[in-house]
N, C-alpha and C positions, 0 to 999 in steps of 0.2 A: 870374213869374221874376221875384227882386230885382236888383236891376240893379249891377253892379260898382264900386266906388271909382272915380272917376276919377282917382286915382294909381297905379293897381295896376299898368300897366307902367314906372312911374318907380320905383317898388318892385319891381316882379320884376326890373327892370334891374340896380339896385342890389344886391339878394340875390344874382343871377349874379354878378358881378363880385367884391362881396366873397368868395365861394367859392372861383372861379377865382385869387384873391389869396392867399387862405390856404394854398389847394394849392402855390403854387408861383409862379406869374405874375407875375412884374416887369416884362414890356416888351407895350406893347400895339402893334402893327404895323398901323395904321388906315388906309383908303382911304375915299374920301370916297364918302358918298350917301347919300340921304333913309331908310330905312330900317332901316337901319342908327345913327341920331341916340340914342334913348334908351339903347345900349348903350356908344356912344362917350362920350354927356355922364356915364354911370354911370363910365364911366374915369376921366372928368376929373376927376370928384371923388373919387379917390382919392389920395391923397399917394403910397402906396407905389408906383405904378404911372409909368411912364413911358410915355407915346404917340408915337410915328415915324409922322408922318402921310406914306402914299406915294400919288405919282397912280393910279399903274400897280399893279392886283392882280398882274399876273405878275411885275413887278418887287418887290412886297412881297412875295410868295412867296420870292422867292430871298434877297430882303433879311433876313427872318425866319430863314432856311434857314442863311445863313451866322453871323448874332447864336447861332442853337443849336449850329451846328459848333463854337462857340469855346469855351461855356458849358455844355453839356449840357445848359441846362433849356430847357424847350419856352417860345417866344414866343405871343402871341396874337396870331394874325392877324384882323381885323376889316372885314368888306365888308358891301355892302348886296345886295338881292337879283337874281335873272337872272342874265345871262353874269357877273357880278362874281366868284361863287366858283371858275368853270370855270376863271379866268386862274391859280387858284394851281395847276391839277391838273401841270406840269411841277415843281414845287419838291415836292409833294403826292409824286409818284413817287419822285424823287432820295429824299427823307427816307424811305420805306415801305422804299428797299432799303440808304439807308446807314443806316440802325435810328438815325434823327435824330428825336428828339422835335417836334411840333407841334402845336398845339391852334386849329384855323379854327373863327371864331364867322361864320357864316352868317345874317345877317338874314334874315328873307322876311316875304312877304304873311299874312295870318293863313289859317286852315283855311278861311273861307267863300268866297276869293278864288280857292281854288287851281283848277284845271283848268274856269276858267270863261271863260278870255283877257282877263284883268285886266292891263292895263300891267306890264310887267318883272316876269312872273310865269312860275315854268317849275316843272320837279319838281326839288327841290335835294336830298331825303331820299336818304340816301347816295348822295351823289353821285361820291366818290369808291371806291366797291365795293371790291372786296376790297386795295385800294392802302390803305386806312384801314385801323388798329388797333383802330377802334372808333367807330360812328358815331350818332346821338341826335338828335330830331326833342321838343324842350319840347314842343310842341303852345301851343294860346295860354293865355296867363297865367290863371290864376286864383287867386283872394283866399282860398283855403281853405289850414288848415295841413299839410294833406297834399299838396297841392300846392307848397307852399312848401319842406317836406321833402324833396318830390321834385327841385325844382329843385336845391335845392344837394349831394343825392347825384348829380345828373348831371353837374354840371359836377366835384364832387369827383373822379366815377368816369371821366370825360373826362381830366383829367390826370395819373391815377393811370394809364392806359392809354396814356397819352403815355409814360411815362416807362417802362414796362418790362410783365412782364419782356423783350421785345424793342421798345426803343423805335419810335416812329415817329409819323405824322399820326395825329389824331382830328378827327371834324369835329364840331362842336352847331350844328345846324341850330334858331333861335328866331323863331317868328314872331313880327309886332309889330302893332298895330291904331292906328289913329290915334287921337286926338292922338300924337305922336310926342315933342311937348317935354314935357320935364318939367313934372308937376302937385306945386304944394304941399298939405300934406293942410292942410285948411279944418273939414269935416265930423269927426262922431264917427265914422262908419264909416273913414273917410282917416285918422284918428289911429290908429283900432283896429289897421288893417291893417298901420300902419309900427310901433307894439308888437308886434304876433305875428309878423312880419318878424322882427325884429330877437331874438327869442328861439330863432330855430330856429337849432340849434348848425352850426358852421362848424369842422371839424378840420382841421389840416396834416397831409400827407403822411410818413411815413416806413418808410423799407426799412431791412432787414435781411439783412446776404449768406447765399446757399445754400451751406453745405455740400457738400465738392468731395469727392465719393465716389472716397476713394483706388485703391478697388481698377481703374476705370476705367484709372489708368496702366498696372497691369502689362503690355501687351504691350508699352507703349511703353519700359519699364526694358528687357525682356526685348530688344527690339530693339536700344535706343542700346548695350547691352553686347558685344552682336555687332557693330556697327560697325564699320567702320575708316576710313568717309570720310563721317560725319556731317554733319548742315549744317542750319542753323536760317534758311529762307526766309522775310521781312518784308515782307509786302505793305503798302498804304497801311492806318494807323492812326489813331486823331485826336489831336490835342494833347496830350490828359491818358492818354496810354497809360503803363502801369507801365512806363516805360522804364528805371529803375535796376533793377527786378527782372528784364527781363530781361537786362542786362548781365551782373547778378550771376552769374546763369544760366548766362551761355555762360563767365563768368571760370572758375568752377568746375568748369565740365565741358570745359571744351576745344572743344568744339564752333563749328563755326565760321560766322560770321553772312552772310548774304546779303541784304543791307537794299537793298530799294528806297529813295526817294528822299522819297516819302510815309510811312516806316515809323517817321518819330522815332527812329530807328535809326541811320541812316545819316550824319547830323553831328553833331558834338559828340565832347567827349570819350568814348573808349573804351580807358583803358586795360586793359592785361591781355586784351582780347575779340580773337579771332582774326579779321579779317574779311576778304572776297572781294568788294568790291563792283563789279568788273567781271564777273561769273559769266553774264551775258546773253551775252555776246562768245565763250564758250568752254565754256557747259554741253553740246555737243552732242560733245565729245572729250574732258572731263575733268566727272566726275560724281557725286554724293553717292552711298553707298549706302542710307542714311537719311535721309530728310527731317521736319522739324517744319515746316511751315507756322504762320504765325501773320500776322494781321491780314484784311483784304479781299483777294479773289483779286489776287493780281497783276500789274503791268501789263505786263511784257515778253513781248510776244507770242511769243519764243523758248522759254521758260522752257513757258508754255500748249502749244505744238506739243511740245514737246518728253513734256509730259504725257499729251497726245492718243494720243502713237503709241505708250503704253504702257512708261514710264521704267525703268531696272531698279534700281529704288529701293523701298524700303519707305517711303509715306507717310504722315504721321496730320496732319491738319487739328485746333489747338488754340486755342480759348478762343473767346468772342464770343458773340451770343445767337441764332445762328439758324446751320443748316445749312447749307455752301458748298464743293462740291466739283464743280465743271461738268465736269472730265473723269471723273467716278466711279471714278479709282484709287486715293481714300485707303483704307488700310486700317482705320481708325477716324478720327471726328469727335467730338471731345470738348468741348460747349460751359460756358461759365463763365467765370470771371473766370481773365484770362490769368494776372496774378501770382501766382495760390493755385497756380495751376496748373505753370508754368515752377519755384516756389518747392521742390511736392512733387517733381518732376522730378530737381532738382540732386542728383549722385554724386558728386563729386570724382573724378574719373578723371582716370586720365593718357592721352591722348591725341592724336596726333602733328598734325601741321600738311600735310598734301597739296594745299594746293591755293595756298600761299605763292608759290612759284616762279612759273605763271602768272599770277598777281595780280600779282606785279610787272613781267613781262613784259610783260600787258597796258598797265597804264599808260602804262611806257615807250613802248610804238607810238603809243598812244591821244594823249599828248603830240606826237610829233614828226610827227604826222600834221595837227593839228590848227592849227597854224600860229597867226600873231596876229592875220590879217582878221578882220573882223566879219563872222560869221556867225551861224546861230540856235546853233549847238553854243557858239562861245565868248559869245557875247551871255549862254546863261543860268549858263555856267559862270564868267561875271566876276560877273555879278550874285551868285549865289550865293556867292562867295568875299568879296566885298568888304563882304557885313552884317556887322552888330557882331553879337556874342555873344547869343544868347536871341531874336535877331531874327523876324517872323513874316511867312511868304511861302507865297504861296499861286501854285501848279503847277497850271495850266490845261492840258484834256484838248483838241489830241489829241498836238500833237509839244511841246509844251513839258515836260510832264512826261516823254516820254520821252528828252527832251535830258537832263535831269539824270540821269537813271537809267546814260545810257549814258556819260555824258562828265564826269560831277562826279565828284571823288574822295571819299570821305568821310572822317570825322573832323575836325578842325579845330575850328571854333567852333558854335557850336550853335545850330541853324535849326529852330523848328516849324514842321511845313509843313502848310500847307490842301490839301487834295484835293477833290477832288467823282467819287469812286470807286462812287457807289453804281448809276448807269446810265453813267455815262461822257459825261455830254453835254458840249457845249459853251454852254451855255445858262444864260445867270443869273448869268454871272460878274462881270461890273460892278457889280449890286445885291449880291452875297452878298459881295462885297469889302467895298464900305460896311459894310453890317451886320456883320463880323466885325468891321470897325474902329470902329464906334459899340460895340460890344459890351465891346472889350476896351478902348479910349481907348489904344493904342499905334500904334506904325508899322506899317504891312502895305506889304509890297509884292506885285505879282499879275504873274506872268508869261503872257502868253494869247497867242494868234494874232490875224490880221487879221479873222478872219471870226467867231471868238469873240467881238470888240471890237465888231463892226459888230450881229451878231446881237443884242448887248444896250447897243446905245448909247442908247437913251431914257433907262436908266439913269445917268448921266454927272448926272444932276439929284441923285443921289442922294450921288455921288462929290463933287460940289459942294459937300456942307454937312461932308464930311472937318472935323474941328477937329482931326486929328493927322496927321501924315504919311501918304499915301495914294499909293502909284505904281505905275503900270498902267505895265509897259515891254511893250509892243506888238511881236509879231515879225512885219513886216508882209511877209509873201512873194508876197503876190497870191492868195492863194485858200487852199482845204484840199489843201495838198501833203502830207499823210500819204497820199491817192489813190493819189503814184506809189510808195510804197512796198509795196504793195498787187499782189494778183494781178494787179486789173484794169488794171492799168497795160500789162502785157503781151498787152492781150487785143485790142489793135489799135482801142481805141472812141475817140471822141471825150475827151480828157481833161477839156476844159472842162465837160463835162456833171456833173464830180466836183468840180474845184477850184474852182469859181465864186467869179470873182476878186467884191469885192464892191465898189469902187471908191470905198467910202468914206475922205476924206481924213480918217485920225484926227485930225492936228494940228487943223485946222479945225473936227471935230467937238466936240472938245474945249473947243476956244475959244469956240464956240458955246454951251455952257451954261457958260461961266465960270469951265472950268479950266485951269490951268496947261499948257501942250503944247510941247513941242519935238521936232525931228527931230535923230538920233544919227547919225552917217555912222559913226565908227570906234571902239577900245576906249577910247582914251584920251578920247573925247568923252563915251563911255557912263560911265565913271566919274568924269567931272565934273557932267556932268547928273543922275546917281543922288545925288552929293553933294548938289547942290544940292535938288532934290526932296525929300533925307529933311531935309534943315534947313529947311524949308517949311511951317508947319501950314497943309497944305488937299492937295488932290488934284491930280496931276499926270501929264500922258501922254508920255512917253518914246518916240517912234516907231523902230525899227532895221529901214531898210529893205534887205532883203536878197536873195540870188538866190533866184528863184522854186523852182529845182531843188536849193539848196546842200543842203537837207537829207538827200535821196536820194545825192545824190554823193558828200557825206562819209560815209555810212554804205558805204555802195561802195569809197571808199578805205583805210577803216579797215578792214573784211574783208579787201582784199586785200593788206592790210599785215599782216594779222596771220594770214594763210595763206601769206606768203613767210618769216612767221618760224618757223613751225613746221615 
């Protein structure tokens, strides 16, 4: 048997990274490890790849997720063998459910060492199961032309599958046999391998739009023609959503917009658009008769419960890459390009404005009830109202995004809103924010709770690298207080089992990582601290200590005020 050229792994790794770069990879998020050495060094040899080194694979996964969420491009996650790729799992699940492209390159032991008790070796093949759009094991490197063509094809196919038709995570499992360090070509066989590898074609990926089936929209047109109170309910959408096309559709049709904070339609100028942003407070008393729903499944629990009860409305789910109808009440789900769908539905009808009066009354009561003390609701409102036009803001789960939906009026200056509503988890928000800031090079403000902050406190090492303003406004209510608004709170159980106060001093933790930090005690102090943080090139943590049960009490107070006024 002929011995393989000594530079086989070096050439193999170079060609793999060549193919990934040609397919559209521009950023490599790498965590340290020995087995991934050849692939990391191959990436470092390419001037068109930017390498972000992250110690912890879990944080790396969410850092990459944050990058992909704001760019739409798949970063490459690169790690060593063993448990390392398993730490990506939470980010993989979020990417899968939120349809965000990621490419994972997990280095592995060669086939001869698998299943034999070798150190740092486990079964990594198809590690992410059904959560991955695609998975492949490259097998041991081979010096044949067929193997090199297969390698390039596997890399190209992985990026293609990450991008669609339903974007999401993919895994490339790449064995590597020692020596892992680069080997320069010296012998004739080694030079021949370099030349043959260079002749393998590497082609970029191009996509064309899928033509819209106009016939599928006929039932929707018919329903809108008969509707007296139609509404477009907008759940969370990506930052590059076709905002202007949707607003133009609303202006032409006169349909009322029910926009959540994460929809990209809540904040910013909406001339000529009828909007009812406070719909969560009164939906069970005054409701649409036809609903067009866009974006991810809406956040508001009241709307979802209303759907589960069987709403007296025809509902159509429009746009996107995958089926979504958790209540099973949709009359139709139409997948595809959202901008094209709403453009085809625009009908220039003369419709009434049935929700204007209740919308005005609701905001009047909300404004009167909130007051001017520092609470979770007023902190979120103040931050969102104070940011510059076009600002990038991240709304964390569980309560911050709900506070924005409930208490912050729409219109005004534009805010591009990042959410994590794939599986709605609190994990990885510090890392994801750092990734988004690194990808855009723009200031970013993240609103999160104290448990969310503590859950990802180690990722402050990534935030500390920020070159632009990166501000974390931490709403410290002493635990996961959303549980106080759930049925379990009325069950007579020990709520400490659910609220789980972290005991982490956010200011001290930030400073331990070299991140600027300050406590905020009132709204005036929040204004000043936010302005200072946005003028600083780097990360800042602002901790707002609020009444532990204030969020629950605020909801009760608003509901009581609205009921008294009805």
